[in-house]
C-alpha positions as CSV (number, residue, x, y, z in Angstrom):
1,M,-12.3,87.5,-148.8
2,P,-10.6,88.3,-152.2
3,M,-12.1,90.5,-154.8
4,P,-13.7,88.3,-157.5
5,A,-11.3,87.6,-160.4
6,Y,-14.0,88.2,-163.1
7,P,-13.6,90.3,-165.1
8,D,-10.0,91.6,-165.2
9,L,-11.0,95.3,-165.2
10,S,-10.2,98.3,-163.1
11,Q,-12.5,99.4,-160.3
12,T,-13.7,102.4,-162.5
13,A,-14.5,100.1,-165.4
14,L,-16.4,97.7,-163.1
15,D,-18.3,100.7,-161.7
16,Q,-19.2,101.8,-165.2
17,L,-20.4,98.3,-166.1
18,L,-23.0,98.5,-163.2
19,R,-23.8,102.1,-163.7
20,P,-27.5,101.4,-164.6
21,E,-27.8,100.3,-161.0
22,G,-27.1,103.8,-159.8
23,N,-29.0,106.7,-158.4
24,G,-31.4,107.3,-161.3
25,R,-33.0,103.9,-160.6
26,W,-33.3,104.7,-156.9
27,N,-34.8,108.1,-157.5
28,A,-37.5,106.5,-159.6
29,F,-38.0,103.8,-156.9
30,Y,-38.6,106.4,-154.2
31,D,-40.6,108.7,-156.4
32,D,-43.5,106.2,-156.4
33,R,-44.3,106.3,-152.6
34,S,-47.6,104.3,-153.3
35,R,-45.8,101.2,-154.7
36,P,-46.5,98.0,-152.7
37,C,-43.0,97.8,-151.1
38,P,-42.8,96.0,-147.7
39,F,-40.4,98.5,-146.2
40,F,-42.1,101.7,-147.3
41,G,-43.9,102.0,-144.0
42,A,-42.8,104.1,-141.1
43,G,-41.9,101.3,-138.7
44,P,-38.2,100.6,-137.9
45,D,-36.6,97.2,-138.2
46,E,-37.7,94.8,-135.5
47,N,-34.1,93.8,-134.8
48,L,-33.0,97.4,-134.4
49,V,-35.7,98.0,-131.9
50,E,-34.7,94.9,-130.0
51,W,-31.1,95.9,-129.9
52,V,-31.7,99.5,-128.9
53,T,-34.2,98.8,-126.2
54,G,-32.1,95.9,-124.9
55,G,-29.0,98.1,-124.5
56,L,-27.0,96.2,-127.1
57,V,-25.9,99.3,-129.1
58,P,-24.4,102.4,-127.6
59,H,-26.2,105.8,-127.8
60,G,-24.2,108.4,-129.5
61,R,-23.1,109.5,-133.0
62,T,-24.8,107.2,-135.5
63,L,-24.6,106.7,-139.3
64,D,-27.6,105.2,-141.1
65,L,-26.0,104.0,-144.4
66,G,-28.4,103.7,-147.3
67,C,-31.0,105.4,-145.1
68,G,-33.7,105.6,-147.8
69,H,-36.9,107.4,-146.6
70,G,-35.5,107.5,-143.0
71,R,-37.7,105.2,-141.0
72,N,-34.8,103.8,-139.0
73,S,-33.0,107.2,-138.7
74,I,-36.2,108.6,-137.2
75,F,-36.6,105.8,-134.7
76,L,-33.0,106.3,-133.5
77,A,-33.4,110.0,-133.2
78,R,-36.4,109.5,-131.1
79,Q,-34.3,107.3,-128.8
80,G,-31.8,110.0,-128.3
81,F,-29.2,109.1,-130.9
82,E,-27.4,111.7,-132.9
83,V,-28.2,110.5,-136.4
84,E,-26.8,111.2,-139.9
85,G,-28.4,109.4,-142.8
86,V,-26.5,108.8,-146.1
87,D,-28.1,107.9,-149.3
88,F,-27.5,108.7,-153.0
89,S,-31.2,109.0,-153.8
90,E,-32.4,112.6,-153.7
91,S,-36.0,111.4,-153.7
92,G,-35.4,109.0,-150.8
93,L,-33.8,111.8,-148.8
94,A,-36.6,114.3,-149.6
95,W,-39.1,111.8,-148.2
96,A,-36.8,111.3,-145.1
97,A,-36.6,115.0,-144.5
98,E,-40.5,115.3,-144.7
99,A,-40.9,112.4,-142.4
100,A,-38.4,113.7,-139.8
101,Q,-40.1,117.1,-139.8
102,R,-43.5,115.4,-139.2
103,A,-42.0,113.3,-136.4
104,G,-40.4,116.4,-134.8
105,V,-36.9,115.0,-134.8
106,S,-33.6,116.3,-136.2
107,I,-31.5,114.1,-138.4
108,G,-28.6,115.0,-140.7
109,L,-29.0,113.9,-144.3
110,V,-26.2,113.5,-146.8
111,C,-26.8,112.8,-150.5
112,A,-23.8,110.9,-151.7
113,S,-22.5,107.4,-152.4
114,V,-21.1,105.9,-149.2
115,F,-17.8,105.6,-151.0
116,E,-17.8,109.4,-151.8
117,A,-19.3,110.8,-148.6
118,E,-16.9,112.6,-146.2
119,L,-17.0,110.1,-143.3
120,K,-14.7,110.8,-140.4
121,P,-12.6,107.9,-139.1
122,A,-13.3,106.5,-135.6
123,A,-16.2,109.0,-135.2
124,C,-19.3,106.7,-134.8
125,D,-20.6,104.8,-131.8
126,F,-23.1,103.0,-134.0
127,I,-23.5,102.3,-137.7
128,Y,-26.6,100.8,-139.2
129,D,-27.2,99.4,-142.7
130,S,-30.7,98.2,-143.6
131,G,-30.6,96.8,-147.0
132,L,-27.5,98.5,-148.5
133,F,-24.9,95.8,-148.3
134,H,-26.8,93.4,-150.6
135,H,-26.7,96.2,-153.2
136,I,-22.9,96.6,-152.9
137,A,-21.1,95.1,-156.0
138,P,-18.6,92.3,-155.3
139,H,-15.6,94.4,-156.3
140,R,-16.6,97.0,-153.7
141,R,-17.6,94.6,-150.9
142,Q,-14.4,94.6,-148.9
143,Q,-13.9,98.3,-149.4
144,Y,-17.3,98.7,-147.8
145,V,-16.5,96.5,-144.9
146,G,-13.3,98.5,-144.4
147,L,-15.1,101.8,-144.6
148,V,-17.6,100.7,-141.8
149,A,-14.7,99.5,-139.6
150,R,-12.7,102.7,-140.0
151,C,-15.7,104.9,-139.1
152,L,-16.4,103.1,-135.9
153,K,-14.9,103.9,-132.5
154,P,-13.2,101.1,-130.7
155,G,-16.1,99.3,-129.0
156,G,-18.6,100.7,-131.5
157,K,-21.3,98.5,-133.0
158,F,-22.4,97.8,-136.5
159,G,-25.9,96.5,-137.4
160,L,-27.0,95.1,-140.7
161,T,-30.0,93.6,-142.4
162,C,-29.5,91.9,-145.9
163,F,-30.9,89.2,-148.1
164,T,-30.7,85.6,-147.3
165,P,-30.2,83.3,-150.4
166,D,-34.0,83.0,-150.6
167,G,-34.4,86.8,-150.7
168,G,-31.6,87.6,-153.1
169,S,-31.3,87.4,-156.9
170,G,-29.3,84.1,-156.7
171,Y,-26.5,85.6,-158.9
172,S,-23.0,84.6,-158.3
173,D,-20.3,87.3,-158.3
174,A,-19.3,86.3,-161.8
175,E,-22.9,86.5,-163.0
176,V,-23.2,90.1,-161.6
177,Y,-20.6,91.2,-164.2
178,E,-21.9,88.9,-167.0
179,R,-25.4,90.4,-166.6
180,G,-24.3,93.9,-165.7
181,S,-26.7,93.8,-162.7
182,L,-27.1,92.6,-159.1
183,G,-30.5,91.5,-160.0
184,G,-32.2,93.4,-157.2
185,G,-29.7,92.4,-154.5
186,L,-27.4,89.6,-153.6
187,G,-28.3,87.0,-151.1
188,Y,-25.8,85.6,-148.6
189,T,-25.4,82.5,-146.5
190,E,-24.7,82.9,-142.8
191,Q,-21.2,81.6,-143.4
192,Q,-20.6,84.2,-146.1
193,L,-21.8,87.0,-143.8
194,R,-19.6,85.9,-140.9
195,E,-16.6,85.7,-143.3
196,H,-17.2,89.1,-144.8
197,W,-17.9,90.9,-141.5
198,S,-15.2,89.2,-139.3
199,G,-12.4,91.2,-140.9
200,A,-11.0,94.7,-140.5
201,G,-11.1,94.6,-136.8
202,L,-14.8,93.6,-136.5
203,Q,-16.2,90.8,-134.4
204,V,-19.6,89.3,-135.3
205,E,-21.8,88.9,-132.2
206,I,-25.3,88.0,-133.6
207,V,-26.5,86.5,-136.9
208,R,-30.2,85.5,-137.1
209,T,-33.0,85.8,-139.5
210,M,-35.4,88.7,-139.0
211,K,-38.7,88.0,-137.3
212,E,-41.6,88.0,-139.7
213,V,-44.2,90.6,-138.7
214,E,-47.7,91.2,-140.0
215,P,-48.5,94.1,-142.3
216,G,-49.5,97.1,-140.3
217,A,-47.3,96.2,-137.3
218,P,-45.3,99.0,-135.7
219,V,-42.0,97.4,-136.7
220,F,-40.7,95.9,-140.0
221,G,-39.5,92.3,-140.3
222,K,-39.2,89.8,-143.1
223,G,-38.0,86.3,-142.8
224,F,-35.9,86.5,-146.0
225,L,-33.6,89.0,-144.4
226,W,-30.6,88.4,-142.0
227,A,-30.0,90.6,-139.0
228,L,-26.3,90.9,-138.0
229,L,-24.7,92.7,-135.1
230,A,-20.9,93.2,-134.9
231,S,-18.5,95.2,-132.7
232,R,-15.3,97.0,-133.4
233,R,-12.4,95.5,-131.4
């Protein structure tokens, strides 16, 4: 899909417009580990567990984009995946490193924007994104899709969770720039998700809402999130 026409500024200028959404905000977010955040537990995403145990994603080299405090990376490492987590929050990655050590697993951790990290083309068997895509600004959206596609091996898989319209801010692309904010994350319809993730050589295989799970369950799941699985042609 085309980049939004509003406003007629360079990518750098649009990035600057949304700079308050950057890593300082996310460091503060992860610094407060006691905040009542539904995904601050240790349980991996329910859809990720389903896909891994059901053999829908290949074992091998894996990127966890926007890995946060590492709950999904740790699950994948326990299942024998070679995992590298990328996040630009130092606080989130410090938490992830501590959690991985307690779990007795090894995961690589890279502190960088996904657009600035040194990601090798066609190197990954699996890429996972739990909650990063809905924080990607509209003018960076298709760049992000292309980045994911380039990093996957042919036949590799991409998994995603992101806000439904009910879970997101409700902002249109134009409102993002008018307000200088994504409002906590953008919600997508199923059609929008399929359109965004059916390009750049990717084929969407599954789109469903996450299964709602009770607090304290061994997995994480909220009904206001989508779960999408795609493959690299």
